[in-house]
Short mmCIF file of the C-alpha atoms (twelve columns), coordinates in Angstrom:
data_MODEL
# 
_entry.id   MODEL 
# 
loop_
_atom_site.group_PDB 
_atom_site.id 
_atom_site.type_symbol 
_atom_site.label_atom_id 
_atom_site.label_alt_id 
_atom_site.label_comp_id 
_atom_site.label_asym_id 
_atom_site.label_seq_id 
_atom_site.Cartn_x 
_atom_site.Cartn_y 
_atom_site.Cartn_z 
_atom_site.pdbx_PDB_model_num 
ATOM 1   C CA . MET A 1   69.533 105.628 127.109 1 
ATOM 2   C CA . GLN A 2   72.427 103.219 126.682 1 
ATOM 3   C CA . ARG A 3   72.995 101.837 123.196 1 
ATOM 4   C CA . LEU A 4   74.928 98.698  122.306 1 
ATOM 5   C CA . ASN A 5   75.392 97.596  118.709 1 
ATOM 6   C CA . VAL A 6   75.494 93.895  117.892 1 
ATOM 7   C CA . ASP A 7   75.753 92.754  114.270 1 
ATOM 8   C CA . GLY A 8   74.318 96.052  113.020 1 
ATOM 9   C CA . LEU A 9   71.359 96.003  115.412 1 
ATOM 10  C CA . ASP A 10  71.129 98.741  118.068 1 
ATOM 11  C CA . PHE A 11  69.892 97.668  121.491 1 
ATOM 12  C CA . ASP A 12  68.683 100.562 123.662 1 
ATOM 13  C CA . PHE A 13  68.490 100.069 127.436 1 
ATOM 14  C CA . LEU A 14  67.392 102.458 130.156 1 
ATOM 15  C CA . ASP A 15  70.132 104.311 132.011 1 
ATOM 16  C CA . ASP A 16  69.539 102.481 135.296 1 
ATOM 17  C CA . TRP A 17  70.273 99.098  133.690 1 
ATOM 18  C CA . GLN A 18  73.807 97.680  133.793 1 
ATOM 19  C CA . VAL A 19  74.880 96.502  130.357 1 
ATOM 20  C CA . GLY A 20  77.885 94.965  128.681 1 
ATOM 21  C CA . LYS A 21  78.951 93.239  125.491 1 
ATOM 22  C CA . PHE A 22  80.154 90.092  127.197 1 
ATOM 23  C CA . ASP A 23  81.836 88.620  124.131 1 
ATOM 24  C CA . GLU A 24  84.057 91.739  123.978 1 
ATOM 25  C CA . TRP A 25  85.135 91.700  127.628 1 
ATOM 26  C CA . VAL A 26  88.900 91.762  128.089 1 
ATOM 27  C CA . PHE A 27  88.654 88.921  130.616 1 
ATOM 28  C CA . TYR A 28  86.649 86.728  128.253 1 
ATOM 29  C CA . ARG A 29  88.817 87.404  125.196 1 
ATOM 30  C CA . ASN A 30  92.272 87.363  126.796 1 
ATOM 31  C CA . GLN A 31  91.862 84.809  129.562 1 
ATOM 32  C CA . PHE A 32  88.727 82.704  129.751 1 
ATOM 33  C CA . SER A 33  88.249 81.836  126.067 1 
ATOM 34  C CA . ARG A 34  91.865 80.656  125.865 1 
ATOM 35  C CA . MET A 35  91.404 77.961  128.507 1 
ATOM 36  C CA . ARG A 36  90.345 75.441  125.863 1 
ATOM 37  C CA . ASN A 37  89.039 75.306  122.309 1 
ATOM 38  C CA . GLY A 38  85.344 75.822  121.702 1 
ATOM 39  C CA . ILE A 39  84.512 78.219  124.547 1 
ATOM 40  C CA . LYS A 40  81.861 80.708  123.446 1 
ATOM 41  C CA . SER A 41  79.816 83.475  125.024 1 
ATOM 42  C CA . ILE A 42  76.567 85.327  124.710 1 
ATOM 43  C CA . ASP A 43  76.561 88.742  123.051 1 
ATOM 44  C CA . LEU A 44  75.011 90.890  125.795 1 
ATOM 45  C CA . LEU A 45  74.897 90.609  129.569 1 
ATOM 46  C CA . VAL A 46  72.324 92.960  131.067 1 
ATOM 47  C CA . VAL A 47  71.080 93.379  134.626 1 
ATOM 48  C CA . CYS A 48  67.871 95.304  135.236 1 
ATOM 49  C CA . PRO A 49  66.869 97.065  138.463 1 
ATOM 50  C CA . ALA A 50  64.459 94.196  139.227 1 
ATOM 51  C CA . GLN A 51  67.563 92.037  139.886 1 
ATOM 52  C CA . THR A 52  67.236 89.962  136.729 1 
ATOM 53  C CA . SER A 53  70.283 88.972  134.703 1 
ATOM 54  C CA . TRP A 54  69.469 88.898  130.999 1 
ATOM 55  C CA . PHE A 55  71.641 86.718  128.754 1 
ATOM 56  C CA . ILE A 56  71.008 87.959  125.211 1 
ATOM 57  C CA . GLU A 57  72.272 86.177  122.100 1 
ATOM 58  C CA . VAL A 58  71.801 87.934  118.753 1 
ATOM 59  C CA . LYS A 59  71.475 86.178  115.394 1 
ATOM 60  C CA . ASP A 60  70.797 88.161  112.246 1 
ATOM 61  C CA . TYR A 61  69.937 85.927  109.283 1 
ATOM 62  C CA . ARG A 62  68.524 88.679  107.070 1 
ATOM 63  C CA . ASP A 63  71.545 88.656  104.760 1 
ATOM 64  C CA . HIS A 64  73.008 85.185  105.179 1 
ATOM 65  C CA . GLN A 65  72.638 82.017  107.218 1 
ATOM 66  C CA . ARG A 66  75.279 81.450  109.866 1 
ATOM 67  C CA . THR A 67  74.120 78.371  111.724 1 
ATOM 68  C CA . LYS A 68  72.111 75.378  110.619 1 
ATOM 69  C CA . PRO A 69  68.588 75.920  111.945 1 
ATOM 70  C CA . THR A 70  68.688 72.557  113.690 1 
ATOM 71  C CA . ASP A 71  71.849 73.542  115.608 1 
ATOM 72  C CA . LEU A 72  70.711 76.991  116.768 1 
ATOM 73  C CA . ALA A 73  69.258 76.033  120.159 1 
ATOM 74  C CA . ASP A 74  72.301 73.880  120.966 1 
ATOM 75  C CA . GLU A 75  74.624 76.756  120.073 1 
ATOM 76  C CA . VAL A 76  72.722 79.238  122.238 1 
ATOM 77  C CA . ALA A 77  72.596 76.819  125.169 1 
ATOM 78  C CA . GLN A 78  76.352 76.239  124.939 1 
ATOM 79  C CA . LYS A 79  76.968 79.999  124.946 1 
ATOM 80  C CA . VAL A 80  74.782 80.387  128.039 1 
ATOM 81  C CA . PHE A 81  76.635 77.561  129.838 1 
ATOM 82  C CA . ASP A 82  80.063 78.972  128.965 1 
ATOM 83  C CA . THR A 83  79.041 82.494  129.996 1 
ATOM 84  C CA . LEU A 84  77.764 81.238  133.339 1 
ATOM 85  C CA . ALA A 85  81.059 79.429  133.864 1 
ATOM 86  C CA . ALA A 86  82.981 82.642  133.120 1 
ATOM 87  C CA . LEU A 87  81.088 84.963  135.463 1 
ATOM 88  C CA . LEU A 88  82.608 83.894  138.799 1 
ATOM 89  C CA . PRO A 89  86.222 84.007  137.581 1 
ATOM 90  C CA . ALA A 90  85.483 87.349  135.870 1 
ATOM 91  C CA . LYS A 91  84.185 88.734  139.152 1 
ATOM 92  C CA . LEU A 92  87.339 87.595  140.923 1 
ATOM 93  C CA . HIS A 93  90.082 88.024  138.324 1 
ATOM 94  C CA . SER A 94  89.146 90.499  135.617 1 
ATOM 95  C CA . THR A 95  91.597 93.371  135.318 1 
ATOM 96  C CA . GLU A 96  88.731 95.659  134.272 1 
ATOM 97  C CA . ALA A 97  86.724 97.180  137.150 1 
ATOM 98  C CA . GLU A 98  83.592 97.532  134.987 1 
ATOM 99  C CA . GLU A 99  83.700 93.846  134.091 1 
ATOM 100 C CA . GLN A 100 84.174 92.813  137.714 1 
ATOM 101 C CA . ALA A 101 81.275 95.004  138.816 1 
ATOM 102 C CA . LEU A 102 78.859 93.718  136.160 1 
ATOM 103 C CA . ALA A 103 79.858 90.102  136.848 1 
ATOM 104 C CA . GLN A 104 79.192 90.637  140.556 1 
ATOM 105 C CA . VAL A 105 75.782 92.230  139.958 1 
ATOM 106 C CA . ALA A 106 74.860 89.471  137.495 1 
ATOM 107 C CA . LEU A 107 75.814 86.780  140.008 1 
ATOM 108 C CA . GLU A 108 73.822 88.490  142.777 1 
ATOM 109 C CA . ALA A 109 70.643 88.714  140.670 1 
ATOM 110 C CA . SER A 110 67.614 86.785  141.843 1 
ATOM 111 C CA . ARG A 111 66.695 85.544  138.371 1 
ATOM 112 C CA . ILE A 112 68.327 84.617  135.051 1 
ATOM 113 C CA . ARG A 113 66.513 85.118  131.754 1 
ATOM 114 C CA . VAL A 114 67.719 84.000  128.335 1 
ATOM 115 C CA . VAL A 115 66.777 85.810  125.129 1 
ATOM 116 C CA . LEU A 116 67.588 84.783  121.575 1 
ATOM 117 C CA . HIS A 117 67.089 87.845  119.389 1 
ATOM 118 C CA . LEU A 118 66.575 86.301  115.958 1 
ATOM 119 C CA . GLU A 119 66.199 88.438  112.842 1 
ATOM 120 C CA . GLN A 120 65.160 86.659  109.655 1 
ATOM 121 C CA . PRO A 121 64.143 87.813  106.203 1 
ATOM 122 C CA . ALA A 122 60.644 89.275  106.379 1 
ATOM 123 C CA . LYS A 123 59.626 87.697  103.081 1 
ATOM 124 C CA . HIS A 124 59.957 84.085  102.142 1 
ATOM 125 C CA . SER A 125 62.032 83.511  99.026  1 
ATOM 126 C CA . LYS A 126 64.256 80.811  97.644  1 
ATOM 127 C CA . LEU A 127 67.256 83.105  98.032  1 
ATOM 128 C CA . ARG A 128 66.467 84.222  101.583 1 
ATOM 129 C CA . PRO A 129 63.980 81.830  103.174 1 
ATOM 130 C CA . ARG A 130 62.570 82.240  106.645 1 
ATOM 131 C CA . ALA A 131 64.018 78.897  107.599 1 
ATOM 132 C CA . ILE A 132 63.857 79.027  111.382 1 
ATOM 133 C CA . ASN A 133 60.585 78.625  113.217 1 
ATOM 134 C CA . PRO A 134 60.947 80.678  116.445 1 
ATOM 135 C CA . ALA A 135 58.480 78.429  118.282 1 
ATOM 136 C CA . ASP A 136 60.595 75.342  117.529 1 
ATOM 137 C CA . VAL A 137 63.783 77.042  118.729 1 
ATOM 138 C CA . LYS A 138 62.047 78.265  121.885 1 
ATOM 139 C CA . GLN A 139 60.759 74.776  122.670 1 
ATOM 140 C CA . LYS A 140 64.205 73.217  122.290 1 
ATOM 141 C CA . LEU A 141 65.826 76.014  124.317 1 
ATOM 142 C CA . SER A 142 63.258 75.443  127.074 1 
ATOM 143 C CA . LYS A 143 64.314 71.801  127.318 1 
ATOM 144 C CA . LEU A 144 68.043 72.529  127.213 1 
ATOM 145 C CA . LEU A 145 67.966 75.462  129.641 1 
ATOM 146 C CA . LYS A 146 65.199 74.363  132.017 1 
ATOM 147 C CA . PRO A 147 67.320 74.604  135.206 1 
ATOM 148 C CA . ILE A 148 68.561 78.063  134.155 1 
ATOM 149 C CA . ASP A 149 65.497 79.605  132.482 1 
ATOM 150 C CA . ALA A 150 62.538 77.331  131.775 1 
ATOM 151 C CA . HIS A 151 60.891 80.049  129.687 1 
ATOM 152 C CA . PRO A 152 63.504 81.527  127.335 1 
ATOM 153 C CA . ILE A 153 62.369 84.189  124.898 1 
ATOM 154 C CA . VAL A 154 62.853 84.262  121.133 1 
ATOM 155 C CA . SER A 155 62.371 87.830  119.936 1 
ATOM 156 C CA . GLU A 156 62.830 89.983  116.848 1 
ATOM 157 C CA . LYS A 157 62.459 93.699  116.162 1 
ATOM 158 C CA . ALA A 158 58.862 93.285  115.028 1 
ATOM 159 C CA . ARG A 159 57.966 91.062  118.013 1 
ATOM 160 C CA . MET A 160 59.552 92.346  121.206 1 
ATOM 161 C CA . GLY A 161 56.647 91.352  123.426 1 
ATOM 162 C CA . SER A 162 57.081 92.566  126.996 1 
ATOM 163 C CA . LEU A 163 60.845 93.084  126.773 1 
ATOM 164 C CA . GLN A 164 61.814 96.425  128.250 1 
ATOM 165 C CA . TRP A 165 64.371 97.501  125.662 1 
ATOM 166 C CA . ASP A 166 64.229 98.575  122.041 1 
ATOM 167 C CA . VAL A 167 66.036 97.179  119.011 1 
ATOM 168 C CA . THR A 168 66.496 99.161  115.808 1 
# 
């Protein structure tokens, strides 16, 4: 099992999957993100043996809100676009062999899938409301990302559906 921690959540992937914390790549941090202001990236880039590239963005709102609920789909879509733009130059110019290899495998995949892993407070309260409706975010993401992934997934620990990894 391969474990990656994002915002205090542990993502466990099978050993035959290729995984990376894209927003921590040396190429992204030291070169690509400095090209202009506002460039962002997804949290995890994962390629499964079925030749699918998974773009996973993690948002944990259990303790505090980070993004206005109305802006969440736009933010995720922008991160997907910027990550896609970074993959080809990373494949060609990263100084890290692992980054180059994962970028190449991701670009050679036959399918791209987008996942927003969204943790919210389990109980509704005035202090910590469950302010984001996953169905609304998924619908907006579907419209924004249709040419990339017409059926993005919005998941949480309690509702992983058919995803083939675990989150604890």
